[in-house]
N, C-alpha and C positions, 0 to 999 in steps of 0.2 A: 468395450472400448471406453465407455463413460468412466469406468473406474481408473483407467490409465490417464484420462484427462484430469481427474482429481489428483492423481499422483503427480502429474506435471505441475499442477497448481501448487502442491506442497513443495516440490523441489524449487520452483521459481521463488516462492516466498521465503523458503529457508535461506536462500541467498540474501534476500533483503533483511530479514529479521536477525540473522546472525551478526550483522554489522552493528546493530543498535547499541549493545553494551560495550563494544570495543573501539568504535571509530573515534570518539572524543578522546579517550585516553591514548589511543595510538597516535593520533595527530599531535596531541599535547606532548607525548614522549619524543616526537621528532622535532620539537621546538616551535610548533605553531602557536600563534597568539590566539586570544579568545575570539577575535573577529575572524581570523583565518580558519579556525576550527569550524565556525559556522559556515564559511564559504566552502570548505572541503566537504562538509556533510551535505550542504545544499547542492553542490556541483553534480553529484550523482543524479539527484532528482531533476535538476535543470536540464541536463542532456537527455534524461529519461523521457522528457516531454517530446523531444525531437524523435526519439526512437519509437514512442507510441504513435506519433503521426505517420511516420514511415511505415510502420507495421499495419496500421489501419488502412492506409491507401493501397498497400501491396495486397492485403487480404482480399479486399473487394474486387481487385482487378485480376489477380493471379491465383488466389487460393491461400489456404492456411498452412499447409504442411511444410512448404519450402521455407517460409519466413521463420517458422517455429524451429525447424532443424538448424538452420543457419544461426539463429539467435542463440540457441543453446551452446553450439560449438564456440562461437565467438566470445560469449560471456564466460565460458569455462577457461578459455585462454587468457582473457583479461584478469580473471580472478587469480590465476597463478602468478601473474605479474606483481601482485601486491607483496609477495614474499621477497621481492628484490628492491622494494622502495626504501630509501634511506634519508630523504629530505621531504619537507612539506610540499615543495614544488613538484617533486616526482609523484607524491601522493595525489596532488590535485589533478595531474595529467591522467593518472590511472583512473581516478574517479570519473573524469570526463568520458573516457571510453567505456567504462563499466556501465554508466548510466545510459549511454547510447545503445549499446548492445543489449543490455537488460530490458530496455524499453520495447524491444521487438517481441518479447515473450508473452506478457500477460494479456494484451488484447487478442493474441492468437489463441491462447488457451480458453479464454472466456467466449470467444466467438465460436469455437468448436462446441463448447458446452451449450450455448444459447441456441445453436442450430441443430443440436441433437434432440430429436423429437422422441423423448422417452415416455410421454404420456403423463409425467408428473407435473404438478402445478409449479409455476415459475418461482414462487416464494420458497417452496420446499427445496427445489433444485439449487437455488442460490444459497439457501441455508446450508445445504450439504457442501457446496463449494466454500462457504464460509467456514465450515468445519475443517476443510482442508487448509484454509488460511490460518485458522486457529491452531491446528496441529503444527503447522510450520512455525507459528509464533510461540509455541511451547518448545519445540525442538531447537529452533534457531538461536534465540537469545541464550538459552541454557548452554547449548553447545558452544556458541561463540564465547560466552563469558568464562566457562569452565576450562575449555581447551586453551584459550588465550592466556589465562592465568597460570596454567601449568606448562605450556610449551611455547607460547608466543602467538601473536595474531597470524603470522605467516602460515602456520599449520592449519588454521581455520580456513583461510582463503584457498590454499592449495587443495585441501580435501574436498571442499565444495566445488571447486573448479573441475576436478576430476569427475565428480558426480554429475556435473552438467554435461560433460562430453560423453560419458557413458549413456546418460539419458537420451541424448541426441541420437545415438545409434538405435536405441530401442524405438524412439519416436518415428524415425525414418521407416522402419520396417513394420511397425504395428499400426500406425494411424493411416486411415484412408485419406485421400484428398477431399477437402471440403470446399469446393469452388462453387460459389453461387452465381448462376447466370442471371445478371441483372437486365432490366429493360434497357433498350438502347437510348440512353440519355447521357452520352459521354461528356458533352459540353457542360451540362448542369452537374454531372457527377463530379467533375473536376473543380467546379467553382461554386455552384449553388448549394450543393447538399450540405457542406460543412456549415455554411451560414444558416441554413434552414434548421439543421440539427441544434444549433446553439440557441435558436429561438423557440424551440418546442418546449412547452411548459414542463412536462414530465422529465425531460432530459435536463432542463435547467436545474430542477430540484436535485437530480442525481449528481450533476457536476458540482454544484455548490456544496452538496453533502460530502462528496469525495474530497474536495479542497479542504473543507473544515475538519474532517476526520484526520487527514494526513497533516494538516497544520498542527493539530495536537500531538500527532506522532513525531513530528519534527522537533517539537519542544521536548517531548519525552526522550528522544534519541540524544539530544544535546544535553539537557539539564539533569536527567535522572542519574546517569553514571557519575557525573561530577558532584551531584548532591549526595549520593551514597558515599563517595570517597571523602567528601567534606565532613560527613557525620562520623567518619572513622571506621566505617564498616569495610569488609573485604570487597574488592572490585567485582568478584563473581556474584555478589548479591543483586547487582543491577540486572544481570541476565535472569536470575531466578525470579525477581519481581516481575519482569516482563513476561516470563512464562506463566506466572500466576494469573495475570489478566487473561492470557490466552487460554488457560485451562478453564477458567470461568466461562468465557465466550463459547468455547468449543462444546461444553456441556449443554449450553442453551441451544446450540445449533443441532445437536444430535438427539436430544431428549424430546419428548412430545411437545415441549415448549416451542419447537419449530413450526407448529401449526399456527402460531399467532401471526406469522408473516402473511398468510393468506386470509386471515380473519380480520385484520385491521389494515387501514390504509398504509401503503409503503411510506408515503410522505409523513404520516403521523408518527410511525415507529422510528423513522430516521430522526425527526426533530426531537423526540423524547430522548433518544440516545445521545444526541449532541448536548442536550442540557445536562445529562448525567456526566458526560465527559468534563464539562465546565466545572461542575461541583467537585469532581475528583481532582482536577488541577488545583483548585483553591486549597483543598485539603493537603495536597502534596507540598504546598508552600510552607505549611506550618508543622507538618509531622516531623518528629525527631526519633520516635521509637520504632524499632524494627518491626514489631508486631503490627503496629498501626499502618506501616507502609504496605504490608501484605493485605490488610483489609481494604485499603484505598485502591490497590491495584485490582482486587476482586470487583470492587464497585466500578472501576474503569472498564473492566471486562464486560460487565452488563451493558454499559453504553455502547461499546464496540459491537457487541452481539446484536443490538437493535439496529445499528446503522448499516453494517456491511451488506447483509442480504437484501435489505430494503433498497439501497441505492443501486445495486447491481441488477435487481429485478426491475427497477424503474427503466433502466437502459433496455433490457430485453423486451419489456412491454411497450416501449415507445419508439422502437426502431424496427424496420422490416429486415428480413434476412439479407437482402442485397445491400444494406447500408450499415449492418451491425459492425463490420470491421472499422469503419470510420467512427461510428458512435462509441465503440469501446476504446478506440484510439484517443478520441477526445476525452473520454471519461478518465482514462489513466494518465492523460496529459494533465488534467486538473488534479488528479491524485498526486502526481509528482510535483506539480507546482505548489501544492499545499505543504509538502515536506520542505521545499526550498524556502517558502515564506516562514514556516515554523523555525527552521534552523537560523534564518537571517534575523528574525525578531529575537530569538534567544541570544545570539551573539551581540545584537545591538543593545539589549537591555541588561546583559550580564554584568556590566560595570557601571550600572546606574542604581539609584536607590529603589527603583521599582523591581518587584519580584518577577522573575521570568514566568513562573507558573500562573501568577495572578494576571499578568498581561495576557497570557494565552486564554485564560478563563473569560476575561472581559471580551476578547475578540470573538470567542465562540458564542457568547450570549448575544452579542450584536448580530452575528451571522444568523442565529436561529430566529431572532426577531424579524430580520429581513426575509427569511424563508417563509415564515408564517404569514406575513403580509402579502408576499408574492403569491403564495398558494391560495390564500383567501381571495385575492383579486382575480386570479386565473379561474377559480371555480365560479365566481360570480359572472365573469364574462362568458364562460361556457354554458351557464344556465340561461 
């Protein structure tokens, strides 16, 4: 069963990553302005937050299987609707519903994974889930960029939508129900647990890490395709570059290097990864040669590999089984909020003298500094 859960993670993130190289040019081709492109990209992640919250609440009360199956079917239907979009306004509406339905999926998949007692250490389990994400980020951008350049973006969305619906059928029949019977604290579960989770030091680190990682991804999603086209390269290169960072991170996930997640502090590896991402963004600001872009994206992949398993393991380690639905719902809420912020900042600074990649790098460095101080203070208080 655990392997099917990894497959679900791959399918879910293929949907997300396939959009990265095509959404900016797609919106631009429909006549959207620079600011509107940022809003369109961010809309998915904005409504994704609501989907994450709904998913987390439902999981802890009713179980995982129903919300996962419903989310897959609805997301598949919404994806097919992209093929019929002809104006920026219509695209914005479809993005709204895509984010809402897509937000139901990831908390459910990771709750299944965290609650599955396989005997493996959490760091290694989350590294393998990271390998699934990495594989999706290899397949997704390359598939989206290449198929879109040859047949148009409608083919990308329709094919992935059909895959989602087919996967929903398999999930319904293969997966057992994973309903956790929580202690009878319904009043506090409804009101107090969310606030308590947001104050728990280990979860705060994971939530800020999730926001920071996807803030950089939001900048990449907005700025890299436009940067590639601005340098005169083929539009499919942006998808290949995104797959390059994914190949790098996936190799780190599946090779013996995945032992480092259980050897070092999750907080330490996460902060090191964020610093690497900030350096990669700075380098993207000034790179003009195609070969150098590949090197930078490999470097970016190392940072991604250090962050993703570390922050997901922090959630699994700092939340009980009865509250993991909400914990992962919040986690992926911050995940989505980071993309919104990254896309918004990109649109805001795209027509100013400040470089978008440089602004993103400065924000990441400030975020890491805050995390380091918070982690140090929390450790001193615990001692």
